[in-house]
Backbone as numpy.savetxt, mean C-alpha at the origin, in Angstrom:
# Nx Ny Nz CAx CAy CAz Cx Cy Cz
-17.59 -13.99 -7.39 -18.54 -12.88 -7.51 -17.90 -11.47 -7.77
-18.50 -10.70 -8.26 -18.03 -9.58 -8.72 -17.15 -8.65 -7.58
-17.71 -8.41 -5.87 -17.53 -8.01 -5.07 -16.05 -8.83 -4.55
-15.85 -9.92 -4.72 -14.68 -10.30 -4.11 -13.49 -9.49 -4.86
-13.68 -8.81 -5.92 -12.48 -8.36 -6.64 -12.79 -6.54 -6.30
-13.50 -6.11 -6.65 -14.06 -5.22 -5.71 -13.99 -4.03 -4.70
-14.26 -5.10 -3.48 -13.92 -4.30 -2.30 -12.15 -4.40 -1.60
-11.96 -5.56 -2.26 -10.45 -5.50 -2.10 -9.67 -4.41 -2.45
-10.21 -4.40 -4.13 -9.51 -2.79 -5.03 -9.90 -1.65 -4.24
-11.37 -1.80 -4.25 -11.31 0.23 -2.98 -10.88 -0.40 -1.88
-11.02 -1.06 -1.10 -9.68 -1.13 -0.15 -8.32 -0.36 0.26
-7.64 -0.90 -0.80 -6.70 -0.41 -1.21 -6.98 0.85 -1.41
-7.76 1.31 -2.71 -7.78 2.16 -3.35 -7.62 3.76 -2.06
-8.71 3.08 -1.08 -8.82 3.87 0.27 -7.29 4.05 1.22
-6.93 2.68 0.68 -5.32 3.09 1.83 -4.78 3.51 1.04
-3.96 3.98 -0.03 -3.64 4.16 -0.58 -3.59 6.04 -0.83
-4.92 6.65 -0.23 -5.42 7.95 -0.20 -5.07 7.83 1.59
-5.21 7.32 2.47 -4.97 7.52 3.98 -3.72 7.26 4.35
-2.82 6.79 3.54 -1.78 6.47 4.54 -0.96 7.29 4.50
-0.47 7.90 2.85 0.02 9.09 3.20 -0.20 10.09 3.48
-1.60 10.85 4.03 -2.38 11.54 4.93 -1.97 11.61 6.08
-1.98 9.73 6.84 -1.66 9.92 8.34 -0.41 9.93 8.70
0.47 9.73 7.49 1.96 9.77 7.76 2.32 11.61 7.53
1.19 12.25 7.31 2.03 13.43 6.97 1.29 14.40 7.86
0.71 13.62 9.33 0.30 14.15 10.80 1.57 14.23 11.46
3.01 13.06 11.37 3.94 13.03 12.07 5.09 13.25 11.20
4.93 13.89 10.32 6.15 13.73 9.28 5.96 15.24 9.64
7.81 15.33 9.31 8.02 16.78 9.21 7.31 17.85 7.81
7.47 18.58 7.81 6.98 19.52 6.70 8.57 19.91 5.72
8.01 19.55 4.44 9.45 20.52 3.18 9.45 19.10 2.44
10.55 19.37 1.26 10.34 18.57 0.12 11.15 17.55 0.85
11.99 17.48 1.33 12.94 16.25 1.69 12.59 15.44 2.19
11.88 15.94 2.88 10.73 14.83 4.15 9.93 14.46 3.12
8.75 15.07 2.28 8.29 15.02 1.33 8.59 13.60 0.97
9.48 13.88 -0.10 10.65 12.60 -0.59 10.55 11.37 0.22
11.09 11.14 1.40 11.07 10.68 2.58 9.32 9.63 2.58
8.51 10.58 3.08 7.37 10.26 3.24 6.85 9.41 1.67
6.89 9.63 0.82 6.62 8.62 -0.81 7.38 7.84 -0.34
8.20 7.64 -0.07 9.34 6.05 -0.15 8.71 5.67 0.87
8.27 6.24 1.91 7.88 5.11 3.12 6.38 4.74 2.97
5.36 5.76 2.65 4.53 5.26 2.27 4.08 4.12 1.22
4.85 3.93 -0.10 4.40 3.16 -1.09 5.43 1.82 -0.75
6.23 1.86 0.63 7.11 0.73 1.26 5.97 0.11 2.18
4.72 0.81 2.55 3.88 1.05 3.78 3.25 0.20 3.13
2.52 0.16 2.27 1.37 0.30 0.70 1.61 -1.17 0.53
3.10 -1.12 -0.54 3.45 -2.68 -0.43 3.17 -3.81 0.18
3.56 -3.77 1.88 3.40 -4.56 2.99 2.11 -4.99 2.62
0.83 -4.11 2.90 -0.70 -4.22 3.19 -1.01 -4.35 1.63
-0.44 -4.51 0.89 -0.70 -5.34 -0.49 -0.75 -6.82 -0.81
0.82 -7.17 0.51 0.97 -8.29 0.78 0.24 -8.86 1.63
-0.17 -8.47 2.57 -0.92 -9.08 4.00 -1.98 -9.19 3.17
-2.24 -8.14 2.31 -4.12 -8.24 1.77 -4.18 -9.38 0.79
-2.83 -10.03 0.17 -3.31 -10.95 -0.53 -3.04 -12.36 0.02
-2.34 -12.53 1.04 -2.57 -13.41 1.90 -3.28 -14.00 2.44
-3.96 -12.60 3.22 -5.56 -13.00 4.25 -6.59 -13.41 2.92
-6.36 -13.20 1.64 -7.79 -13.22 0.47 -7.16 -15.10 0.20
-6.66 -15.19 0.44 -5.83 -16.63 0.48 -6.47 -17.67 1.22
-5.94 -16.87 2.70 -6.64 -17.81 3.39 -7.80 -18.25 3.69
-8.07 -16.60 3.41 -10.19 -16.45 3.70 -10.55 -17.23 2.77
-10.07 -17.41 1.22 -10.75 -18.92 0.60 -10.23 -19.84 0.95
-9.85 -20.43 2.00 -9.40 -21.89 2.21 -8.18 -22.32 1.82
-7.48 -21.49 1.82 -5.67 -21.74 1.32 -5.19 -22.18 2.69
-4.57 -23.39 3.39 -4.01 -23.30 4.07 -2.73 -22.58 4.20
-2.39 -22.48 4.63 -0.57 -21.58 5.13 0.50 -22.29 4.61
0.01 -23.67 5.16 1.03 -24.83 4.98 1.25 -24.65 3.59
0.29 -24.88 2.88 -0.09 -24.83 1.74 0.93 -24.17 0.54
0.24 -22.95 1.19 1.41 -21.19 0.12 2.45 -21.31 0.61
3.09 -22.17 1.90 4.34 -21.81 2.36 5.01 -23.22 1.62
4.50 -24.25 1.11 5.20 -25.39 0.82 6.52 -25.54 -0.02
6.68 -24.11 -0.50 7.47 -24.09 -1.81 8.85 -23.37 -1.18
8.40 -22.83 -0.21 9.40 -21.97 0.62 8.92 -21.05 0.97
9.34 -20.52 2.27 8.75 -18.81 2.65 9.51 -17.74 1.37
10.28 -18.02 1.21 10.89 -17.05 0.35 10.26 -17.02 -1.16
9.57 -18.53 -1.70 9.12 -18.30 -2.52 7.53 -17.76 -2.26
7.12 -17.65 -1.77 6.05 -16.80 -0.97 5.15 -15.48 -0.90
6.81 -15.16 -0.30 7.19 -13.65 0.47 7.74 -13.12 -1.77
8.46 -13.84 -2.08 8.24 -13.33 -3.51 6.92 -13.37 -4.47
6.20 -14.28 -3.98 4.73 -14.37 -5.31 3.96 -13.07 -4.53
4.47 -12.92 -3.72 3.09 -12.01 -2.46 4.07 -10.37 -2.67
5.05 -10.78 -2.84 5.59 -8.91 -3.79 5.43 -8.80 -5.25
4.97 -10.18 -5.81 4.81 -9.86 -7.12 3.18 -9.51 -7.40
2.51 -9.96 -6.41 0.96 -9.76 -6.28 0.63 -8.17 -6.02
1.40 -7.54 -5.25 1.67 -6.75 -4.56 2.06 -5.06 -5.12
3.22 -5.59 -6.32 3.23 -4.79 -7.27 2.33 -4.21 -7.87
2.06 -5.66 -8.33 0.81 -5.75 -9.30 -0.74 -4.35 -8.55
-0.90 -4.99 -7.87 -2.25 -3.83 -7.39 -1.31 -2.55 -7.05
-0.11 -1.78 -7.16 0.30 -0.71 -7.17 -0.37 0.36 -8.63
-0.70 -0.84 -9.59 -1.68 -0.73 -10.67 -2.73 0.20 -9.56
-3.67 -0.21 -8.56 -4.77 0.75 -8.10 -4.56 1.53 -7.15
-3.43 1.22 -6.24 -3.03 2.22 -5.19 -2.05 3.00 -5.67
-1.46 2.82 -6.51 -0.04 4.19 -7.26 -0.61 5.19 -7.54
-1.14 5.11 -8.28 -2.27 6.82 -8.59 -2.25 7.46 -7.51
-3.53 6.61 -6.50 -3.69 7.31 -5.73 -2.77 8.24 -4.28
-2.03 7.02 -4.52 -0.89 7.61 -3.30 -0.24 8.99 -3.78
0.20 8.55 -4.99 0.85 9.96 -5.58 -0.28 10.95 -5.98
-0.90 10.99 -6.05 -2.09 12.22 -6.15 -2.03 12.54 -4.67
-2.33 12.21 -3.57 -2.54 12.18 -2.50 -1.12 13.38 -1.81
0.03 12.38 -2.01 1.39 12.86 -1.49 1.57 14.26 -2.24
1.33 14.35 -3.73 1.23 15.43 -4.64 0.34 16.63 -4.15
-0.74 16.50 -2.90 -1.13 17.26 -2.95 -0.99 17.85 -1.40
-0.12 17.13 -0.90 0.14 17.60 0.75 0.81 19.24 1.12
1.64 19.72 0.40 2.28 20.84 0.23 1.34 21.59 0.59
-0.11 21.73 -0.25 -0.83 22.89 -0.20 -1.44 22.98 1.70
-0.89 22.09 2.55 -1.22 21.78 3.74 -0.23 22.10 4.94
0.82 22.26 4.45 2.27 23.19 4.87 1.68 24.52 5.74
2.10 24.66 6.74 1.62 25.45 7.74 3.30 26.64 7.82
4.40 25.92 7.74 5.37 26.77 8.31 6.66 26.17 7.04
6.71 25.09 6.17 7.45 25.19 4.76 6.82 25.40 4.15
7.89 26.42 2.77 6.98 26.66 1.41 7.41 25.51 0.87
6.61 25.26 -0.32 6.91 24.74 -1.91 8.18 25.78 -2.45
């Protein structure tokens, strides 16, 4: 069904927008911290994508034991590849959101 593809994609896009905004609330202002925020948001989005794909597998009836049969490292690598591929969806949104953060700064200047 089409919604099985559209809803996860919309969720990842929305998360790509929300994660940097939420991190920016607790992150210090400045160019250096902005770079660290971007790296942290990327790692969080990658982990979130991996968890989403694992959840989708399990929601479609694939037992965790079957997924982990080749080994936990193979499962982690497979989910990592899927998460990196999903970066085509959340990556541009994440980059644009991070690029817009300096205009909200009150103390630091670009």
